[in-house]
N, C-alpha and C positions, 0 to 999 in steps of 0.2 A: 379692523383686522389687518395687520401688516403682512405684506408678502402674499404669496400664493397659498391658498387653502388646499392642501394636497388631497383632503377627503372630498372636496367638491370636484377636484380634478378626477378622482376615482369615480364619482357619480357620473361625470361626463363620459368617462370611458365606458362604463356599463351601458349608458344610454346609446352610445355609438354602436356598441356591439349588439344591442337590442335591435337597432334599425337594420344592421347587417343581417342578423338572423331572420328578421321579418322578410327581407328581400330574397334571401336564399330559399326560405320556405315557400314564398309565393311563386318564385320562378321555377321551382321543382315540383310544385303542386302539393307538397306536404301540408301546407297551410289549409288546404281545402278538403282534407280528408275528415272522416268522422272521428270523434273522440275529443276528450278534454285537452289533450296535448296539442292538437292542431288548433283548437280554439284559443288556447293561451298563447300560442305562437302568433296567431292572427292579431292579438291585442298588443303586440310589442310596439305598436305605434305610440304607446304611452311615452316612449322616449322623447317624442317631439314636445309634448307639454312640459316634460322635465327640462329640456333645453330652453324652452321659452321662459320657464320660471327662473332658471339660473340667470338668464339675461336680465330679467327684471330685477332680480336680487343684486347682482354684481354691478350693474350699470346705474341703478337708481341710488345705491347706497351713498355715493358722495353728495348727492343732492339732499338726501335725507339727513346726512350729517350736518350739512350747511344750515338746515332749518333747526335741528335739535341742539347742535353744539356751537353754531355760529361760525363755522369754518367757511372759507371762500368756496363759492360755487364753481364747478368746472367751467372753463372757458369754452364757449360754443364752438368756435372754429377748431380749436385743438381737439375737442371731443369728436367732432365729425371727421376730422382728418384721421384720427386714430381708428375710428370705426371703418373708414374706407380701406385703410391699409391693413386692417385686421382681416377683412373679408374678401376684398376683391382680387388681389394678385393671385392667390391660389385658385380661386374660382375661375378667373379668366383662363388659367392654364388648362384646368380639367374640362371646363365647358367648351373652350375653344377646340381642344383635341377631339372631343366627342362630336361636336358639330361638324368638324372637318372630315371625320371618319365616316359618320353614319347619317348625315343629313344632306339635303339639297336645298337648304333654305336660301332665300334671297338676302340681299344686304340689309333690308329693313328688319327681317326676322333676326338676323345676327345682332343688330343693334338692340332689339328687344331683349335678347338673352344676355348680351354683354352688360346691359344696364339693369338687369334684374327686374324687367318689366313684364316677363312672360305671363305672370298670373293675371294680368289685367286684359289679356286677350284670350278668353276662355275657349274660343273656337279653334285655337291652334293646338294640335296634338303635341305632346312632349316628344322630342327626338329620342332615339334609342340611347340608353345610358344616362339620361338626365332626368328621369321621372322623380328622383328624390329631391330635386332642386326647388320644389314648390315651397319649401319652408324658408328659403333665403329671402325672397321678396317680402315675406311677412316680417322676418327679423329686421331687414333694412328699413321697412316702414316704421317699425318700433324705434329703431335708432334715430330716425329723423324726427319722429313725433315726441320722443322722450324729453328733449329740452323744453318744449312747449308745455307738456304735462307737468314737468318739474316746476316751471315758472308759475303756472296756475296754482299748483298745490302749495308752493311757497307763499304766495300771496294769501291764499285761503288760510293756511295754518297760522300766519302771523297776525291774523285779525282777532284771534281768540286767546284765551289764557292758558291753553294746554296744547301746544303745537303738535306733539306726537299723536294725540287722540284725534285732533282735527286732520292731520295727515291721513290717518287710517280711515277716517270718515270720508275724506275726499277720494281716496283710492277705491273705496267700496262702491263708488258709482260706476267704475269701469266694468266689473262683471255684468252689470245691468245692460250695458251696451252689447256685450256678447249675447246675452239672452235674447234681446230684441232682434239682433242679427240672425240668430238661429231661427227664431219664429218667422222672420221675413224670408229666410232661405227656404223653409218648408212650405209656408203658406203661399208664396208666389212662385215656387219652383225654380228659384235662382240658385242652383247648386254651386255656381262659381263663387258665391259669397263665402263659402267655406275656405277659400284660398286667400282671404283678406285678413288684415289686422283686426278689424272690429269683431269678427267671429272668434278669434283666438285671444282677444285682449284679456280674458279672464285669467289665463295662465301667467301672462306678464304681470297682471295686477297682484296675483298671489306672491310673486317674487318681490314686487315693490313693497307690499305690506310686510313681508319678511325682512326686507332691508330696513324698514322703519323700526321694527322690533329689535333687530340685531344691534342697531345704534342706541335705541332707547333703553333696553334692558340688558344688553350685552349677553353674558352667559346666563341662561335660565336653568336653575337647579331643578325645576319641575320637569322641563323637557329632558334634561340629562337623566333624571331618575326614570322617566317613562320611555326613554328611547327604544328599548327592546320591544315594549308593547306597541309603540307607534309603528315600528317596522313590521311587526307581525300583522297589525291591523291593515297596513298597506298591502301586504300579501293577500289577506282575506278579501279586501276590496278588489284586488286584481282578479281573484277567482270569480267574483261577481261580475266584473267587467267582461270576463271571458265567457259570457253567456249571451243568449239572444236578447236579454233585457237591454243590452247596449247596441242592438242592431245587428245586421248581417255581416258576415265576413267579407263578402264580395263588394264590388263598387255600386251595388244597388243602393238607391237613396233610402236612408232610414226614415222612419216616421218622426214626427216632432217629439213625442215622448221618448223615443229611443235616442234621439240626438241630445236632448237635455239630460237624460240619464247618463249617457256616455261622457258628456262634458263635465258633469258633476263628479262622476267617479274618477275621471282622469285628473281633474283639479285636486281632488282630495288625496289621491295616491301620490301625486307629485309633491304636495305639501308634506305629507307624512314621511316621504322618503328623504326630502331635503332638510326639513326642520331639525332633526336631531344633530345635523352637522353644522347648519348655519346658526342655530340659536343655542347650541350647547357644544361649542368647538373645543372639546377636551382631547388633546392629541394623545393622551395616554389611554384612552378608552379603547375597548376591543373594536368597536365599529370604526374608529379612526385608524387603528392599526391595520385593519383589513382593507379598507378602501383608500387609505392614505399612504400605503406602502409605496416604495419607489417605482415598482413595476406599473401598478395601476395609475399612479400619479403621472408617470411618463405617457402611458396610453391616453390619459386624459388630455395631455398637452398636444398630442398629435391627432386627437379625435376629430378635429375639423377637417384635416386632410383626409383622414380615413373615411369620414362621411362623404366627402366629395368623390373619392376614388372607388369605393366599393361597388357601386352600381355599374360604372363603365367596365370594371374588371369582370363582374358577373356576366354582363352583356357580351363582352369579347369571348369569354370562356364558352358560353352557350353557342355563340356563332361558330367558333372553331370546332366544337364537338358535334355540331349539327343536331343538337337536342331539340325535340319538338316543344312547342309552348306548354309550359307546366309539366314537362316530362323529363327534366334533367335529373341526374343522379345526385341526391342530396349530399351524401358524404363527400364525394369528389368535388362538387361545387363549393361546399362549405370549406374544405381544407385548402383548396387551391386559391379561392377568392380571398380567404383570410390571410394567407401567407403573402400573396402578391400585393394585396391592398396595404398590408402593414409595411412592406418594403417600400412601396411608392410613397406612403404617408411619411415615413421617416425621412426620405429624401426631400419631399416637398416641404416638410416642416423646417428642416435645417437649411435648405437652400433658398426657400421663398418666404415662409412665414417668419422665421427668426430675423432675417435681414429687414423685412418690412416693419416688424415691430421695433427693431432698433432704430430705423429711420423715423418711425412715429414718435418714439421717446426723444430722439435727438431734436426733432423739429418742434416738439411740444414742451421741451424742458425750459423752465424759466431762465432768463439770463442771470449769470452770476453777478453779485453786487461788486462794484468797483473796489479794488484793493485800497486799504487805507494808506495814505501817504506815509512814507518813512519819516520818523521823527528827525528834526534837524539836529545836527551834532551840537553838543553843549560845549561852549568854549571853556577851557580850563580856567579855574579860578586863579587870579593873580596872586 
């Protein structure tokens, strides 16, 4: 698929807004009230599996194409350099400001946060304004592990007669790792494992499998025809997710069955939401016109900055207004935090993200072939 897929950008925008609404609801206490509306708001964390799935889909696709179509595999150092420039500059800005404003951490804790190592020290509480950052160490761990996974899958797929099928079979092992990690988390009371890549690997694996299918079958007429039904089914499963079957709304540790139910539902919803756009990319369809319009596509492009900024903005707003914990005014917090976060995100995207991406492309662009020598002048015939 050439160029940016604006519909996938639109999905990313919706996911970012979902995370924002989740945090507005939790900080104002609306999320903990009775009623289906509050339960559905509490499950907006489904946005994180969607983000993880999109990472697996978009980042693994070049490696899947190398196996199936024989194209060159991504160069390791170029790939890692681009991932660092994609994530770290904007993160350093926002995390650095929040740490400077609201924490009294020592230099060693600063190093942990600046290097995205905070998840591996579970006894350390998250400073104010940074509790949403737990997802980034998981993303970075996947970025680092992906070349090794891709290498192993490449070798495995090339040993048989049907590389796409063998790729899918190899990827199918990854969700098993997540299930084993969930079991270990609950059986041994190691809740910090939920903040690691193995626990969340199932979502990245779904994206990787979708990457294989997008290269192997391209546009699926079946998915295209069933797209409305798939999206409705995703909504129905989200309603099921918004019940006690998937565990409590609070930070209380869920049971093993609740954890597995939640993981399964979240993976299924993420697949159902993304598949109609990744496996049936028809720009003229209604779903693509809705999610791929210029406004939602632009919001998707700035969604990473929005994800970084919205919690510090909410935190600052609550501190300035003196709102008690879980007692802020939902409408005012929602409106102000949305507007301020969007403005900061636009600035961060254009002043930091875009220059960093340009630097990544410039550094990773292959050298141009040398120009052919000019032909020697032909002597006139006598």
